[in-house]
N, C-alpha and C positions, 0 to 999 in steps of 0.2 A: 472410698478413703479420701479423707481430708487432712494434708499435712500443712506445718507452716515452717516458714523461716523467719526468725525473729532477732535479727541483729540489732545491736546499740549502737547509733552513730556518734560514738567517742573516738573512733579510730578507723583507719581506712579498712576495707576486706581484706583480711588477711587468709594464709592458704587454709586452715583451719574452718573458719568461718564459709569459705568458698566449697569446701569438700562436705561440711555440713547440708550446705544448700543444694549441693549437686545431689548427694545421696537422696534428699527429700523429693527432689524434682525427679530423678528416676525412678522412685518409688511410686510416684503420682502417676507418670507417663506409663509405667510399665501395669497399673493397675488400672487405668483409666480416671484415676481420681483428681482432686485438686488441689491447688497449690496456693495458699494463703501467703502474702507477704506482710508482715507487722515490723514497724520499726520503734523498736523499744528506747523512748526517747525520754523516758521520766526523771533521769538524770540530766535536769535542764542546765547546770552548771558546766559540764563536760560535753552536752551533745552540740551538735551544729549543723546547720544545711548543709554546707560543704562536705561534710563527713557523710550525710545522707546521700548527696549525689554521687560522690565516689563510691560508695556500695553499689549503688543503682547501675552506675554506669558499668562497674566491674562485673555485675552479674550478667548486663546485657551484653557484654564482650563476651563472655563465657557461653552464652546462648543459652543462658538459664532464664527462662520467661515465668510468669506468675498469672494465675486466674482471676485471683482476687487480692485488692489492695493497690498500692501500699496504703495501709491502716497506721495512724501514728497512736501509740498507746497513751501520749498525753492526752489525747482527744476523750478518753474515757477515765479521767481521773474520777468524776462525780460517781461513777458506777463503782469503781474500787472503792472508794471513802464509804458507798452505802453498803457495799459487801461487808466491811470491815464492823460497821456498826449492827448489821444483822447478825453477825458472828457474837457481838456482845451481848445483844438482846435475846439470843438463843442460848446463851450460857458457856458458849464456847470460846470466849476471850474476854480479858479483863483490862483494867487501866493499871498501869504500871508507874507510879510516883517516884520510882528510884532517882536517887542523884547522882551524877557524874561520879562521886568517891565511892559510892556503893556498886555501882557498875564495873568501876576498875577493880574493886575488891573481889567481884564476881568472876571477872575473867582471869585474875591472878588464882583463883580457888579451882579454875576448871582443869587445870594441869593435874592439881592433886587430887580433886574429888570426884574427878569425871562427870559423869551425869548428874549426881546429886547435886554439884554448885548449879547446873544450869536450872533449877528449882527454887533458887534465892529469892529472883524476883517474884514469883509465884507466893512463897512464904510471906513476904512482905506485905502484899497484895491481901492475903487470906486473914492477917493479922488486923488488918483495918477494922474499925466499928461497922456495924451495918448502917448502910447509907453513907458514910463517910467518903467514899470515893466519888461518889456522884455529887456530893456537896462540894468537894475540892475541884471538881471537873467544872462545875457551875459556875465557880467563883474564879475560872479563869487559871488555875494554877497547872503550868506545865507538864503533861505525861504523856507516854507512849501507850500504844494499845496493843496487848500481846495475844497470839493465840495460845488457847488452852490445850497443849498435847496432851490426848487421853494416855491412859495406863494401856499395856500390851506391847505388840508388834506391829509393824508394817511390812506386807509383803505384795510382790507383784511379780508376774512372769515377764522379765525383760525379753525382748525381741532378739537380743544379740546375747546377752548372758545367762538366760534362763532364769531359775527361780533366784529372786533375790530379797534378804529379809533384813529389815533394820528393826534393832530395839527402841520402842518409843522413850524410853527412860535417857538414851543417848542422844534425843532430838531436844534442842533448847526450846521452850517456849517462845518462839521467835516472834518479833516486832511485825505487826501487820500495817500499823499506821503510827508515824513518827510523831513526834511532839508536835510537829507545824500543821497536822493533821494529812500529810502526803503519804499515799501508799508505798509499800516497800516493793521489791520485786517479785516475790512468791505470790504474793495477793494479786498484786495485777495480771502476773501470768496465768494464773488459774483462771479469774474472771474472763479474761480475754481469749484464753482457748475454749471455755465454754461459750462464750458469746459466738465466737467464728465456727462452732461445732467440729472443733478439732477431735479426731480420733485415733490419731496417731503421733506421737511425739518421739522425733529421731534427733538424737543431739550428742555431743560429746561426753565422754565420761566424766570430765570436770562438773557436769550435773547430777552426777549420780546423788552426792548427799543433798540434793534439793527436791528429788523426786518425793519420797518419802513425806515430805514437809508437804508438799503438793497434792498428792493423796489424800494425805488428812484434812487438808483445807477444802478440796473439791467435795469430800463427803458429807463435812460439816454443813458447807454452803447447799448440800443437795443437788450438786452438779454430776452429771455423768464422769468417769474417770477414764480419761484416754489410755491407749496401749502404750507403752513407754520401751522405748531401744536406746541403748547407749554405745557410742561408736569410740573405741580406743583413741587415745590422743596421738597427733603426729609427733615423731621425736626427732630431734637431731643425731648426726652421727656419733655422738657421745651417748645417747642413750636418753638424754634428759628431754624435756618438753621443748618441742621447737619454738626458737625464739629468734630476737633479731641478732643475737651473737653469733647463732649459726648462719646468718646470711640474709639475703632479702626474704620477707616474709608477707609483704603487702604484694597483692595480686597485681597491681597496676604496675609496679617495678619489672614484671615480666613481659610486658605489651612489646616493647620495641623488638625484642629477641624472639619470642616463644609465640608460636600459632595458637589460637583459641581451642582448637581442637585437640592439639596437642598437651596442652595444659588439663583439659577435660579427661584425656584418656590417662593420664599421669594422675590426676586428682582421684579418679574411679578407682585405680591400682593400690591408693593408698587406705587400705582398711577393707579392700575387698577382691576376692578372688573369682575369675569367672569359670573356675570348675575344671582347667587344664592350662597349658603352658602359653597359651595364645596371649601377646600383650600389645599389639598395635589394633586398635578397634576405633572406627568411626563411632559417632555418638549413637547412631541408630542400633548398631550392634550393641552396644553396652546398654540400651533400653532393654532390648530384648532379654538380655542374659541377667538383667540385674535381679538379685534376690537376698531378701535379708538373712536367709540361712548362710549367704556364703560371706557376711561381713565378718571379717577376724575379730576374735577377742583378745589380743595383743595389738602393741602400739605398733606402727608402721615407721620406717626411717625415712625420712625427706631426702631424696638422693639426687643430687643436681646433675649428676652424669648420666643418669637414668633418664631423666627430663630433657636433658639435651639431644639423648640417643632417639627419645621418642619424636621430638620436634624433627630431627633430621630425617626420620623414617616419613612423617606427615608432610614434610617439605617435598620427599622426593615423589609424593603421590599427588601433590596438589595440582589444580587446574592451572594452566601458565598463565591464563589472562587473569584472574585473580591474585596470582603469586606477582605477576608483573605491577599490577597496581600497590600491593603492599612493598615491594621492594623500592619502587618509583618514589614514594613516600617518604623513603629516607635518603634519597639522592639530593645532592645540590642541584638548585633550578636550572644550573648551567646545564645538567644533562637533558633538560626536557626536551630540545631542539634536536639533539643527536638521534632521541628515542621517538620523537614525532615523524621525524624524514626516514627513519628506517625501522617502520614496527616489526618485519619480520626477521631482521636481524637480532632487535632485543627480544623476541621471543625464544629465536633458535639460541642465543646466548643463555637465557635463564634455562633452556632444556639442557644445555651443556652442563651447566654450573649447579642446578639447584638439587641434584642428586649426590652431591657431595657436601652440602652444607648442612649445619646442625643447627644454625640460627639466623633469624632474617637480617641480623645486623653483619654478620659476617659474610652473608649473600649479597649484601649491598655494597661491600669493601670489596668483594671479588669484582661486582660487575664494574665498580670506578675502575679497575685496572684494565678494562678494555675500552675506555673512554680516551679521546685524544687528550692529552696532557703527559707532564712529567709523573714517574714512576721514582721511588727509593728503593733501594737494594737490601734485603737481608744480608746483617753481616756473616751469618753463618753460610749462608748460601755463595755469598761470594768468596770466602776463606775455603769451601769445599769444592767449588766449580771453577773458579777464578785463578786458583793458585799459580798454575803456570801462564802466567801472562801473555807472554811472546806467542805461546802455542794458542793460546785462546783467542788472541787478536788474529792470529792468522786463520783460524777456522771461521770467525766472525765475519773478516772482511772476505773471504772466499764465499760464505753464504749470502751475503748482501748481494754480491755480484748475480750469483746464479739467482736469487730470488727476484731480481730487476726484472729478467725476461722469462719469469715463470708464470704459468697459467696460475690464476690466485683461487684452488680447489686444493682439499686436503691430499688427493691423490697423486695429484702433479708435485707438489711440494715435498711430498713424502719421497717420490721417486728422485727429486731432485736433491735433496739432502743424503739421502742413501747412496747414490751415485757419486756423491762429492768425498763420503767417507771411504768408499772404496779406492778414490784417487789417491786419498792420504793413508790408505792403509790400515785404517783403524776402525773400530765398532762405531754402529751409527749412534751409540750413547755418547761418544767422546763428543759428539758434535750437539745433540740435543741437550744435554745437562747446562753449557754454558750458554747456549742460545735461550734456555728455560728462563735462566736468571736476567737475560738481556731484556726479554721481553715483558715478563712479569714483576721481577725483583726476586722471585721466591725459589725454592728448591723443588716444591710440588706444585702441580698445577695439573688440569685435565691434559688429555693427549696432546703434543707438540703441535702437531698439523692442524687439529682444530683450534688452537690457539690462535695459529698464525691467521687461519682462515677469519674467525671472529673478530680479530683485531682490526682486518683489513691490509692492503699492501703497504699505503702509505704511514699507517701507525707503526706497522713491522718495521718497514725500513728505517724509520725514524729512529726507534727505540735501539735497534741494532746501532746506528749511527751512534746515537747517545752513548751507549756501552763502549763502544770503541775509544770514544773521547775519554771518559771514565778511567779505562785502562791506561790510556796513553798519560793522562796525569797523574797515574801511580797512586790514585785514592784507593786506599786499602780497604775502609770501611766508610762508605760514603753517609751511611745512613744510622742514626741512634739505634740500639739492640731494640729488636721488635716491631720497629715501623717499617711499614710495608707500603702504604699510600696514605693520602691524605684521607679522615675520617669521613663517612657520609654527613652531609650537612642537616638533613631531615627538612622537616616543612614546619 
């Protein structure tokens, strides 16, 4: 099986394009086939090398490789033009000398007359005297070249939707060569698919109307007709086609927060079902289970919450060495010395934190809390757990004194805190909650004794001391709402 992914470099690699690339890649890898990458850059005004680079980098980040290419459609313009002339010589196309005003009237009439109006250009061409079209073309008069759509209907067995049928009368005599001689999309695609020996075209539903045109062109040119499959579009929460108004649609915008394996897992489930309720899958499992028969026929909703959940699951399963490199890249350079001097500590910290994280950025922010330096406090945490200030000060002072002489391991630290709670005649939680705010600035964290251990004795005692200073100063909300720590600086 030979499949292709053919993006246009007029924009970044968006979610829908990435899913199309993934489905083609999965199909080829599952069947032992070949992936051909073609850059459809015939729109020279809007195409750019920067966008081509962004698309290639996006595919590489996702782990989607290709076996042939990238080929550039613009390199084969001569072959496309020759195909257009072949259609003309074979009686499958005609020259169209319609004026802009005539074409505007045709477009206005389409809404009223449906298929009949699409033949207006043909009727004008047929009204020309014998040889007139060639004489006007030889004289240099501007004109387009249109494909002569035959009578009847065009049918194919769609790999996703089943039997599809279009009435040819509803298909316009499409332009195949513009007035400047440049080929149009449908002609170029048919020629390039035939040249690359593509035998399976899997793409979005938005191309359904192009398929009968391409089948007719391929037949007229004597090319083999590939098999077609059309995947339903990705939708926003409002049920409309996914767009920027629904949030980020460019794959590159997710690279800071999301693991590539999580994004691949998520994209695979956007329009495909593994056949059971299993959702968290590695790429090799997705390849083994992928089947055209399980591609859904209705659109799938892009659920950012589900993407975050899947990302969290993949983070929790990730190799700590690789995870450490990804997180380190998002930390300020000042953190390098601490991590370099204490590699075992850093790996242990990641082991503590990564099962709770749902994004790389959030994990990097949490790592920052365990590095030397000041933290800020969540106002909600302060209001909830420091509201009895005098009592909290008493607890924190007592904890600081106990911890100064405690072995710095989770078990001794826990015993020390619990014995102190008994002396105060309160449950351990009455000490743990204000201590957590003092150490992390937050109301939630991993187990407090693990937090103490990974912070280390000096940092822990320093933060308890700073908390006591804050309480003594009577600062109710020391930090703006939502601020917890300095944002990771990245590299």
